[in-house]
Each structure stands twice: as structure tokens, then as C-alpha cells.
C-alpha positions in Angstrom: 234.9 94.0 -138.2 234.4 93.4 -134.5 231.7 94.9 -132.2 234.3 97.2 -130.6 235.0 98.9 -133.9 231.3 99.8 -134.5 230.0 103.2 -133.6 226.7 102.0 -132.1 223.7 104.2 -131.9 222.7 105.2 -128.4 219.2 103.8 -129.2 219.3 100.1 -128.4 216.9 99.1 -131.2 219.1 100.8 -133.8 222.2 99.5 -132.1 220.9 95.9 -132.3 220.1 96.4 -136.0 223.7 97.6 -136.5 225.0 94.5 -134.7 222.8 92.3 -136.8 224.2 93.8 -140.1 227.7 93.5 -138.8 227.4 89.8 -137.9 226.2 89.2 -141.4 229.5 90.5 -142.7 231.6 88.9 -140.0 234.4 86.5 -141.2 236.4 86.2 -138.0 236.0 82.4 -138.2 235.3 80.2 -141.3 231.6 79.5 -140.6 230.3 82.7 -142.0 231.8 82.0 -145.4 229.5 79.1 -146.1 226.3 80.1 -144.3 223.4 81.8 -146.1 223.3 84.7 -143.6 223.9 85.4 -140.0 221.1 84.7 -137.6 220.8 87.4 -134.9 218.6 87.4 -131.8 215.1 88.8 -131.8 212.5 89.9 -129.2 211.7 92.9 -127.1 214.5 95.3 -126.3 215.1 95.1 -122.5 213.4 91.8 -122.2 213.7 90.5 -118.6 214.8 87.1 -119.9 217.2 86.2 -122.7 217.4 82.6 -123.9 220.7 81.6 -125.6 221.2 78.5 -127.7 224.2 77.1 -129.5 224.0 78.2 -133.2 221.4 78.5 -136.0 220.2 75.3 -137.7 219.4 74.7 -141.3 216.0 76.4 -141.2 217.3 79.3 -139.1 220.1 79.8 -141.7 217.6 79.9 -144.6 215.0 82.1 -142.9 217.4 84.3 -140.9 215.5 83.9 -137.6 216.5 82.0 -134.4 214.6 79.0 -133.1 212.3 78.3 -136.1 213.4 74.7 -136.9 212.5 71.5 -135.1 214.3 72.5 -131.9 212.5 75.9 -132.1 209.2 74.2 -132.4 209.9 72.2 -129.2 210.9 75.4 -127.5 207.6 77.0 -128.6 205.8 74.0 -127.1 207.6 74.5 -123.8 206.7 78.2 -123.8 203.0 77.3 -124.4 203.1 74.7 -121.6 204.7 77.1 -119.2 202.4 80.0 -120.2 205.4 82.0 -121.4 204.6 84.6 -124.2 207.3 83.8 -126.7 207.3 87.4 -127.9 208.2 88.6 -124.4 211.6 86.8 -124.5 214.8 87.7 -126.3 216.0 84.5 -128.1 219.5 84.2 -129.6 222.5 81.9 -130.1 226.1 81.9 -128.9 227.3 81.5 -132.5 225.6 83.6 -135.3 226.3 81.4 -138.3 225.3 77.8 -139.2 228.1 75.3 -139.2 227.4 72.2 -141.2 228.8 69.4 -143.4 227.2 68.3 -146.7 225.9 64.7 -147.0 224.6 64.5 -150.5 222.2 67.5 -150.7 221.6 67.6 -146.9 223.3 70.0 -144.6 224.1 68.3 -141.3 224.7 70.3 -138.2 228.2 70.4 -136.8 229.1 71.6 -133.3 231.1 74.8 -133.4 234.7 74.5 -132.1 235.7 76.4 -129.0 237.8 78.7 -131.2 234.7 79.5 -133.4 232.5 80.1 -130.4 235.2 82.3 -128.8 235.5 84.3 -132.0 231.7 85.0 -131.9 231.6 85.8 -128.1 232.0 89.6 -128.5 228.9 89.7 -130.7 226.9 87.9 -128.0 228.3 90.2 -125.3 227.4 93.3 -127.3 223.9 91.9 -127.8 223.5 91.3 -124.1 224.7 94.8 -123.3 222.0 96.3 -125.5 219.1 94.0 -124.4 220.1 94.2 -120.7 218.2 91.2 -119.5 217.8 90.5 -115.8 218.8 86.9 -116.4 219.7 84.4 -119.1 218.9 80.8 -119.9 221.8 78.8 -121.4 220.5 76.0 -123.6 223.3 73.4 -123.9 227.0 73.3 -123.4 228.2 75.8 -126.0 225.8 78.5 -124.7 226.6 77.7 -121.1 230.4 78.0 -121.7 229.9 81.3 -123.5 227.9 82.8 -120.7 229.8 81.3 -117.8 233.3 81.5 -119.2 234.2 77.9 -118.3 233.4 74.4 -119.4 230.0 73.3 -118.2 228.8 69.7 -117.5 225.2 70.4 -118.5 223.7 67.2 -117.0 225.3 67.9 -113.6 224.7 71.7 -113.6 221.3 71.8 -115.2 218.3 73.3 -113.3 220.6 75.6 -111.3 221.2 79.3 -111.3 224.9 80.2 -111.8 226.8 83.5 -111.9 227.8 84.6 -115.4 231.1 86.1 -116.5 229.7 89.6 -115.9 227.8 88.8 -112.7 224.5 88.1 -114.4 222.3 85.2 -113.4 222.4 82.2 -115.8 220.2 79.2 -115.7 221.7 76.1 -117.4 219.6 73.4 -119.0 219.6 71.2 -122.1 219.2 72.4 -125.7 215.9 71.2 -127.1 217.8 69.4 -129.9 219.2 67.1 -127.2 215.6 66.0 -126.3 214.9 65.4 -130.0 217.9 63.1 -130.3 217.1 61.2 -127.1 215.6 57.8 -126.5 211.9 58.0 -127.7 210.9 55.7 -124.8 212.2 58.3 -122.3 211.0 61.4 -124.2 208.1 62.2 -121.9 210.2 62.1 -118.8 213.0 64.1 -120.4 210.6 66.8 -121.6 209.0 67.0 -118.1 212.4 67.4 -116.5 213.4 70.1 -119.1 210.2 72.0 -118.3 211.0 71.9 -114.6 214.3 73.5 -115.4 212.8 76.2 -117.5 210.1 76.9 -115.0 212.7 78.3 -112.6 212.8 81.3 -115.0 209.0 81.8 -115.2 208.9 84.9 -113.2 211.3 86.6 -115.6 209.7 85.2 -118.7 206.4 86.6 -117.6 207.8 90.0 -116.6 207.0 93.0 -118.8 210.0 94.5 -120.7 211.2 97.7 -119.2 210.3 99.5 -122.4 207.8 98.8 -125.1 210.4 98.7 -127.9 211.0 95.8 -130.2 214.1 95.2 -132.2 213.5 94.7 -135.9 213.2 91.1 -137.0 213.2 89.5 -140.4 209.7 88.3 -140.3 
């Protein structure tokens, strides 16, 4: 079932819960067949800022929540360093299921294909339509392509505001997992540069959501 076939509630909190349940049943690409569950976004409805990553990782897949694994912990650290209240931001992913390959008993992350990300795009767009953020942060190439509708050279376009496919403002930067994979000797400088990118969205991260509603989470 696609988002267009859902009869969504006029209440955004309920509509987001409907979308979450529908993504769990989605089999429009092969990823959902092997994942534990879908991982939908969470945060305050009508948050001023929405942060979009690539896809859930192993821990997110098991726990059903976005940004709770190693990359999520680095994002939490960045929020703390920038003074961003994490619970004031809507966090999500461009792809809602975890794509992996087995190596022994370990599940190793695999980047979603363009076709898989495209199959998931309508879920992301429906999510954005309900949250109605004033701007978005794209973490990494998969998220940036989904939001901007074109291939994105992240290292060249990072730290800049761009116009999204629907006219929204989109800030492009690295996914935190890229920093975790980077050269340890350059980690301090890479983290400082990433913080500088994110800081461009600080006025939005610190803004009060237009309503005091929160979408249900799986905490």
C-alpha cells in the first residue's frame, strides 16, 4: 500500500501514526521483507527543523527508533554541543527499512539503491507534509538526493542551503556515520567542520514547534 491510498486522519499526530503502521507493512521494495520492522520518524509535530538521514541501522531496526545507534549517539553529541534540544527536532530517514548483508552473525549495513530509495520517497514526502517543517537537514547523499531530487556531491555542496523539490530549504551535510568511518587522526577537525555545517540551522533547531503536539514514538 502506498501513502496515496491511505485515508489519513486530519489530525497530524494520528496521520503520522497511520503512516508509521503503513510503512511497517510496505513491501514496495525488497528491503522490508528482511528487516525487523520499519523505523519511522519521531519528534514534535510541526517541528521547525526536520533532520533526514539515509536509513535505519542495526540498532534502529531492532529498537524501532531513528538515530539510536553509534551514528545517533554522535548526532546526540552534536545536539548537545550546539545547544539543540533533541526533542525539539523531527528526526527521520529517507528509507524506512534496514538494508544489510549477513557476515556470520553480524548484519552489515548496505547502501540502498536508487530504486529502493525512490520506492520509499512517497513515505518521506507524506511525512514531511504532516510535520510541515520550516526547513530540513539532509545527512548524506541518499537523504540529499531524496530531498533535492537530483544527485548531490555532498563534499562540494555541504554547508549550504539549497532549494528542495517542493521549494523547501534544505541544508546538506555529512551523515554522522561518515565521520565514524573517517581517519581517526582527522576526526577532531572533521567533527568541528560538521558542527559548523549544522550550526547554520541553529535558529530553526531552537525554535518552538507551532503546536505542543508530539507524535507517538516507540519508547
